Steps between C-alpha positions, in 0.01 A plus 500: 500500500627854552409808286802482268434139405126550460554808275744311288273201455208724424684699231716214358297180565699286257848645585541395862645154532576471873481700826722410794603633843814423693614695810217745433629577151262499200624338174282491187596293196363625167526413132771679301258618235330719757804655663485841326126594562516335842804703601338815375188420708712443811671830470216719390206343678654334805778750555795269486724787400835356611674222301753365754657229277458263207689171505511164332485153641618173338305195607721254309325172417149651544251633250476790480872531557529879556307747701517880506422659838389862549522653846245777535427749773227752555647795695154620582359187659840355584394169349747270317417260215700238331399443144622176345489419126595153374700499173467192285813419300815695434354677195206645691495870565303732723375849429723764652347710778747791445216710378323457839800522738821666400683284751429192291766586238806374677315230699383339174845533345638310799246221463598478134872504582472230762231273361458587129137599555390756236271793542302623199508882454798555730687817382855358541495127567860391534733363775560731792741332741680249271689546180312444182724207404442299816365160400176404662299658783678488838206454739345209319527187709694313230764772472821375670588674826863552390392632161636417167867453420464693178210736427301404203285779347121447494408508133148637575632806681607824339860601537585770752434839341780750469573746770343784301138564587234375261229720355509861373663761703276794590593819317416711794550447871239586759400853589688469825823443320430759228476763772843404634713490185496717182346359193809398303537256221676202663590143420352220710760311700463141612666457837556210744451613853646205690563226591844648568370842605561553877128586557388163357740300717603270222163328474260718299520595131294800389498579132400861425452700185604862571411824325774711645469416871131423482386137519267425212468129557642242745517123517611272778709180519522297822618158596872579569463362855256221426601194705202263470392527861152361425649199317737430787215542758291234324787256557558585868321428825299780660778578750774497231329779310555756787859585402384548141259771613794700648621550150179676379505855629842467660471850650227378739555126510326426825171625358522241230564228761183612688285521187591157380471334846149653542397349169606154597345535845171608332522185289549293820235691701748596771458785754829645628568567873460869589870549574602371162252734334637801686853416418413460133333847508812656649723345234263597216491862604873517550536357154248752357706784647823355368348464147369854492840632626668339203233613256506866599872512563591359153221697326639824643854385418405438135380862483824631655406532872779299661461607869160332543643176371756489782252602768255223399756227441636560851162428638460190276825361650352544846200282392733245342682484833168396653451236233846366548439480874190304438583273197875505473479663152453854386280430199403142423392400851242219418363565849147374484389137514166353395306524824724755665850625523856367498566618858389757751628857529859502627609689812534871438282510189216686664731762648688550169172536317376769739830682467451503119147630534627780722761628257328423164256793498795742511630364166153523345477863602848574355406354157158666521673837538738426216250376246131562566510877439807506286414683177739303290366169628139615462567607136649165428220298647167689508267419205764254376395146430139570616224246471130522596339281768282322243790419267722389789237243599461394144878434464499300822690753713516428869693624806647850522466558121121433513451703817700794349234502218229563759373147567477413875580133464724308743458128563593559867168689529291349210582134580685492829740227586733436797271706724553830313142588574605557865762755418446874483645648185400716204522446123660792321344584166618738226309719257681506169659160454834664401860443606469760779195336654665160488785649704261661748297173546815301573625757747180495696476117480836472682362712779188284521717179491705636797171561676389137442836362619478704819153359570620147433795540738276644772247220472718209405337188660683207645455139418603271209623612163399183316173303467476183704511258207804273481390379154570850368741672729833345602500382863736647759843345512441356848208299369697391193785367718292351778169375359428254215201714381719815479774309305238358254330832439836665446614230259170499303494885466860524387492212253140526368347825620132523579210449266238771439134423430378509140379844402607838382531844660604851419652695789614867475683728737583869488869486418716809466417549136139386513305174475729201522292192416560123507272267314549142615350184359540188716451144375549359851873467466798640696540796267275717287388366159491868385638813666431830333651815643320826444772767518376848578740689271426276198166669437639840587800489264295413190342845540838673490486590126163661554655707784803631311384546137473868436744585778869582495781240526597628843139445616528131411767455766289683767198292421679165496645553846158601640346173381760303700546210253689214655605260230528196729122526557421627145670212315497229769 
């Protein structure tokens, strides 16, 4: 028994129901009546300061039917803990942990939206991804895959509130805004910022109350790009899910492929060949650069700096040329396979990659000169949308947004995968957690990614790109055509897929926006019983009102671009 389990049993002897280990992951099942004091103990006494995710599970036909799963992380000890709470009956409710972790707000709303699980004391418990009049709860196992032909409103749910913000409007804005504008008697204006606003890309609705140009209050509405990827994934084989992951963060698709494939390989207990690991690293870092190019280019464009947009999008096209050379597609490549890769690097890929690495630093220097010491850009970004390190962790920030707040946390260093521990690179960290620091961190991360790619190209090993397991990886065509074993394995994998052992795992990778996690529950079938995706920008975006309230309306655009919200990942 490890220290976490023993401390829990010592402090809550009647609350712990079960303790289990699978693939070196600790899962503790506790009674729902103890969730609030137990969660407070885990954060305050055992330093589980980071709430990665909360999700529901529907075990249809069992008792208890539902389960709420909390994924916790201690950034100090680098330990992870999965807390599981059985929920007996549809009318049962859990105490909300929003008072302990601010990140819990949207995670609990999603569990309510998808499973109908209620949380006592939640400040705003209503649907988050689906419309209020959607009948039923989509991720329950008895909800039809094709949905309902005609939505029927749930009588127990409140109707969707009006667009106007609830609650009293503050009579005065913050001191920061008071110093910027004269104290005039003005009328509060309710404004929809998006979803049709160019800066929201047709997928985000931000409702703001304005006192002049000062934002007094803000509220968010998402779900405009919700496609039910998790519901689809639970009705697919493990291999069939790979193209779905392309549609998450579609700016850096290959990182999603890698993150999901690593999760399934962890479930299977597979170790990739060295060449496959190096190729995945190259693709992940190229994708990271492409993602940061789009983020900074469009963020600067939203603030009126057009030239940087063209400089960076030109480099992104060079990266997409490499992806097209490798996968045949510029965005949705679906390149990975469980246990390896679709095929090896094509002729000319290494030379084209080196040519890109030779020219890319010039573009970074050009944009650095245009923006980094530009007084207009600095005034638009410095001390705008700032957040402290402690609050960023509390909200569940990860990736560049967390590092910009002063937290040196990167899964490539903290929990290495794909051999990242063997690469020499640095983790850039900011000081103020503002829009300017988020820009600086991403600029430096691109330089470090180029450094990693160069090392991977120089040390790329030979050998196979797939594990030697014909029950998981498709055999070569020569074996399919010329041997009965190859033909049988090919037929079985195509028609039935492979079966994973019973168990559950959580696997996380350092994607371009932060921690991209996949929680998989296997019942021993050819597809996951439950797949939960932890999108990095979901936790970040829920803090957006906190970042812009008290600022000017123009600041809201600058902050939004610096957070790099990608709706395909946000909504799933």
